[in-house]
C-alpha positions in Angstrom: 28.6 -4.2 -5.9 29.9 -1.1 -7.2 28.1 0.9 -10.0 29.9 3.3 -12.2 26.8 5.2 -13.2 23.2 5.7 -12.3 22.3 3.7 -15.4 24.2 0.7 -14.2 22.6 1.1 -10.8 19.0 1.2 -12.3 19.8 -1.8 -14.5 20.8 -3.8 -11.4 23.2 -6.0 -13.3 20.6 -7.2 -15.8 18.0 -8.0 -13.1 16.2 -4.6 -13.1 12.8 -6.1 -14.3 12.7 -8.4 -11.3 14.2 -5.9 -8.7 12.2 -2.9 -9.6 9.0 -5.0 -10.4 9.2 -6.4 -6.9 9.5 -3.0 -5.4 6.5 -1.7 -7.5 4.4 -4.6 -6.4 5.4 -4.1 -2.7 4.5 -0.4 -3.0 1.2 -1.1 -4.7 0.2 -3.7 -2.1 1.1 -1.4 0.8 -1.0 1.5 -0.8 -4.0 -0.7 -1.3 -3.8 -2.0 2.3 -3.5 1.6 3.6 -6.5 2.6 1.5 -8.6 -0.4 2.7 -7.5 0.5 6.4 -8.8 4.0 5.8 -12.1 2.7 4.4 -12.6 0.2 7.3 -11.6 2.8 9.9 -14.2 5.2 8.6 -16.8 2.6 8.6 -16.0 1.5 12.2 -16.1 5.1 13.5 -19.4 5.6 11.6 -20.9 2.4 13.1 -19.6 3.3 16.7 -21.3 6.8 16.4 -24.6 5.5 15.1 -27.4 4.8 17.6 -28.2 1.2 18.1 -30.8 -0.3 15.8 -34.3 -0.6 17.3 -33.8 2.3 19.5 -37.1 4.1 19.7 -35.7 7.5 20.9 
């Protein structure tokens, strides 16, 4: 496909809502996954550094 202008490229031949919408959803899902990984990683490091429960020392 050849576009004559940036506007035509962004319009994606009339399918812009679907094309750019799918990109937006993908980026949002990846951002949420990265945030959750960061939270879980911090929790795992904190749990690994904590002394075992029931330790009398």
